[in-house]
C-alpha positions as CSV (number, residue, x, y, z in Angstrom):
1,M,3.4,36.6,60.9
2,D,1.4,38.9,58.5
3,Q,0.2,35.5,57.0
4,E,-1.9,34.9,60.4
5,A,-4.1,37.6,59.4
6,R,-5.2,36.8,56.1
7,T,-6.2,33.1,57.1
8,G,-9.6,34.1,58.4
9,R,-8.5,34.3,61.9
10,A,-8.7,37.5,63.8
11,P,-5.8,39.9,64.2
12,I,-6.7,39.4,68.3
13,V,-4.0,38.1,70.5
14,P,-5.5,37.5,73.9
15,C,-3.0,37.4,77.1
16,L,-3.1,35.1,79.8
17,E,-1.4,35.9,83.0
18,V,0.1,32.7,84.6
19,R,1.6,31.7,88.1
20,G,2.1,27.9,88.9
21,G,0.9,26.7,85.7
22,R,-2.5,28.3,86.6
23,T,-4.5,31.6,85.7
24,I,-3.6,34.5,87.8
25,E,-7.6,35.6,88.0
26,P,-10.6,32.8,87.4
27,S,-11.6,33.5,83.9
28,G,-15.3,34.4,83.6
29,I,-15.9,32.9,79.9
30,P,-18.7,31.1,79.8
31,G,-18.6,27.2,79.5
32,L,-15.1,26.5,81.1
33,S,-15.1,23.2,83.3
34,D,-11.9,25.1,84.8
35,P,-11.8,28.6,84.7
36,R,-8.1,28.7,85.7
37,D,-6.9,26.3,83.4
38,P,-4.6,28.3,80.8
39,V,-5.2,24.8,78.5
40,E,-8.3,25.1,78.6
41,I,-9.0,28.7,78.2
42,T,-6.2,29.0,75.2
43,E,-8.4,26.2,73.7
44,T,-11.3,28.2,73.9
45,Y,-9.8,31.3,72.6
46,R,-8.5,29.2,69.1
47,R,-12.0,27.9,68.5
48,Q,-13.2,31.5,68.9
49,G,-10.6,32.6,65.9
50,A,-7.5,34.1,67.8
51,A,-4.6,34.4,66.0
52,A,-2.4,34.0,68.7
53,V,-2.4,33.9,72.6
54,I,0.4,35.3,75.0
55,L,1.3,33.6,78.1
56,D,2.5,36.4,80.5
57,I,4.5,34.2,83.4
58,A,4.7,35.4,86.8
59,Y,8.0,33.6,88.2
60,D,7.6,32.7,91.9
61,G,10.1,29.6,93.1
62,D,9.8,26.5,90.7
63,E,8.0,28.5,88.0
64,H,10.1,27.4,85.3
65,G,9.8,23.7,85.8
66,R,6.0,24.4,85.8
67,L,6.2,26.2,82.5
68,L,8.2,23.6,80.8
69,R,5.6,20.9,81.8
70,I,2.6,22.8,80.5
71,L,3.9,24.1,77.5
72,P,3.7,21.5,74.8
73,R,0.1,21.9,75.6
74,L,-0.6,25.3,75.6
75,A,1.0,24.8,72.3
76,A,-0.4,22.3,70.4
77,A,-3.8,24.3,72.4
78,A,-2.9,27.9,70.9
79,P,-3.0,29.0,67.3
80,R,0.2,30.0,68.0
81,L,1.8,30.9,71.7
82,W,4.1,34.0,72.4
83,V,5.7,33.7,76.0
84,T,6.2,37.1,77.6
85,F,7.2,37.6,81.6
86,A,5.2,39.8,84.0
87,D,8.5,41.9,85.0
88,G,9.9,41.7,81.8
89,R,12.8,39.1,82.9
90,A,13.8,36.2,81.4
91,P,15.4,33.7,84.2
92,S,18.3,33.0,82.0
93,A,19.7,32.3,78.5
94,A,19.6,28.4,79.4
95,A,15.8,29.3,80.4
96,A,14.5,31.1,77.1
97,E,16.2,28.3,74.9
98,A,14.2,25.6,76.6
99,I,10.9,28.1,76.3
100,L,11.2,28.0,72.7
101,A,12.4,24.4,72.6
102,A,8.8,23.4,74.2
103,G,6.8,25.2,72.1
104,A,7.0,28.9,72.4
105,E,6.7,30.4,68.9
106,A,8.1,33.9,70.2
107,I,9.3,35.1,73.2
108,G,9.8,38.5,74.6
109,F,11.6,40.2,77.6
110,G,11.6,43.7,78.4
111,T,13.6,44.4,81.3
112,T,16.0,41.7,80.3
113,A,16.5,43.8,76.6
114,V,17.3,47.0,78.5
115,E,19.4,45.6,81.1
116,D,21.6,43.3,78.7
117,P,20.5,44.1,75.1
118,P,23.3,41.2,73.6
119,F,21.0,39.1,75.3
120,V,18.4,40.0,72.3
121,R,21.3,39.9,69.6
122,E,22.4,36.3,70.5
123,L,19.1,34.5,71.0
124,A,17.8,36.3,67.4
125,A,21.1,35.0,65.7
126,R,20.5,31.5,67.0
127,H,16.6,31.0,66.4
128,G,15.9,33.7,63.7
129,S,14.3,37.6,64.8
130,E,10.8,36.1,64.3
131,R,11.0,34.2,67.2
132,I,12.0,37.4,69.1
133,L,9.1,40.2,70.4
134,G,10.7,43.5,70.9
135,T,8.5,44.0,74.0
136,L,8.5,47.3,75.8
137,D,6.4,48.6,78.5
138,V,5.8,52.5,77.8
139,R,4.5,55.3,79.9
140,R,4.0,58.8,78.6
141,A,6.1,61.2,79.1
142,G,5.0,64.5,77.5
143,P,3.2,65.0,73.9
144,G,4.8,62.7,71.6
145,R,7.0,61.3,74.2
146,W,7.2,57.8,75.7
147,D,9.3,56.7,78.7
148,V,10.7,52.8,78.7
149,V,9.8,51.3,82.1
150,T,10.9,48.2,83.5
151,H,10.3,45.5,86.4
152,G,6.9,45.3,85.4
153,G,6.4,49.3,85.4
154,A,8.2,49.9,88.3
155,R,11.1,51.4,87.3
156,S,12.1,54.1,84.6
157,S,14.8,53.1,82.5
158,G,15.0,56.7,81.0
159,L,15.3,55.9,77.4
160,D,13.2,57.2,74.7
161,A,10.5,54.6,73.7
162,V,10.6,55.6,69.7
163,S,14.4,55.3,70.0
164,W,14.5,52.4,71.9
165,A,11.9,50.3,69.3
166,G,14.5,51.2,66.5
167,V,17.2,49.7,68.9
168,L,15.3,46.6,69.4
169,A,15.1,46.2,65.5
170,G,18.4,46.3,65.6
171,L,19.0,43.8,68.2
172,G,16.9,41.1,66.0
173,A,13.7,41.4,67.2
174,G,11.4,40.6,64.3
175,T,8.2,42.1,65.7
176,L,7.6,44.8,68.3
177,L,5.1,44.7,71.2
178,P,4.8,48.2,72.5
179,N,2.3,48.4,75.6
180,S,1.4,51.6,77.6
181,L,0.7,51.0,80.4
182,D,-1.4,54.6,80.6
183,G,-3.5,52.5,78.1
184,E,-4.0,49.7,80.2
185,E,-4.8,51.1,83.5
186,A,-7.4,53.1,81.8
187,G,-9.0,50.5,79.6
188,A,-10.1,53.6,76.9
189,G,-8.6,52.1,73.6
190,Y,-4.7,52.0,72.8
191,D,-2.3,54.8,72.9
192,L,-2.8,55.5,68.7
193,P,0.4,58.0,68.9
194,L,2.4,55.8,70.2
195,Y,2.6,53.3,67.3
196,R,2.1,56.0,64.6
197,A,5.3,57.1,66.0
198,I,7.3,53.8,66.5
199,A,6.4,53.2,62.7
200,G,7.6,56.5,61.7
201,V,11.0,55.2,62.2
202,V,10.9,51.6,62.6
203,D,9.3,49.5,59.3
204,L,8.4,46.3,61.7
205,P,5.4,45.1,62.4
206,L,3.8,46.0,65.5
207,I,1.0,44.9,68.3
208,A,-1.1,47.2,69.8
209,S,-1.1,46.4,73.4
210,G,-2.7,48.4,76.7
211,G,-6.5,49.7,76.7
212,G,-8.0,47.3,74.2
213,A,-11.3,46.8,76.0
214,R,-14.0,47.1,73.2
215,P,-14.2,46.1,69.6
216,E,-13.8,49.4,68.6
217,H,-10.5,49.9,70.5
218,L,-9.6,47.0,67.9
219,C,-10.5,48.4,65.2
220,E,-8.9,52.0,65.9
221,G,-5.7,49.9,67.0
222,L,-5.4,47.8,63.8
223,K,-5.5,51.0,61.5
224,Q,-2.6,52.2,62.6
225,P,0.4,52.1,60.4
226,N,2.8,48.5,60.7
227,V,-0.2,47.4,63.5
228,R,-0.5,43.5,62.6
229,F,-2.5,42.2,65.9
230,A,-4.3,43.6,69.0
231,V,-3.7,42.2,72.5
232,V,-6.5,41.8,74.7
233,N,-7.0,40.5,78.3
234,K,-9.7,41.4,81.1
235,A,-12.2,42.2,78.3
236,T,-11.9,38.9,77.0
237,H,-10.9,37.0,80.2
238,T,-13.7,38.2,81.8
239,G,-16.1,37.3,79.4
240,A,-17.2,41.0,79.3
241,M,-16.3,40.7,75.3
242,S,-15.8,37.6,73.5
243,I,-12.8,36.9,70.8
244,A,-15.6,35.6,68.6
245,Q,-18.1,39.1,69.2
246,A,-14.7,41.1,68.3
247,H,-13.8,39.2,65.1
248,A,-17.4,39.4,63.6
249,Y,-17.3,43.4,63.9
250,L,-13.9,43.6,62.8
251,R,-14.7,41.1,59.9
252,D,-17.7,43.6,59.2
253,R,-15.2,46.4,59.1
254,G,-12.9,44.8,56.5
255,L,-10.4,44.0,59.1
256,G,-11.3,40.2,60.5
């Protein structure tokens, strides 16, 4: 994944929340003909210089079938396409296989990893660690401590996030995506000590996630050890900050 950050694209990864083949909230990006079409939004992010796009799927009813129908178009529109799940649960091994076959470059499922670690190991063995995102939603539990939470943040797993990151690496995840729910809710920047703590015990590329609302937040996150990419969501999806603007800010500081 390091190569993309060296090819002129910004190390920025917008996240689209999708249900029923449509973004959950209409985008505020100027100039869109359909502000809920994830394909058009993804194409816009690609033109602005994003390194990848995360599709965060909220499952309901026949969501899997709808996802498989749009994934090839999304994969063609994205610089690279990563798929995660809103509640952290992969629907099944067969569904994960189908998502990868339909065009997703990598897939991540935090809740399923906690509940069924062999699921991660087996998928990594079949497809390679580069196609497995070790995703973990976390909340602060005290100075230098974070709890892993599951089911979209609704349940505490009782696992220490830094230790669990090491387990995910051992299971075969090729990149770790620690998402701070505290940061996500505050929008005041990434949880920088979290990335430093994980980088101290796991030598894998990290994706900063949760709290990136302004270009300076992205800059701070990307300066942390092993952090290769920074996730953005509401700031770019609402049109408050464009990928192009953030890219220019990072480039001026030697990070774009």
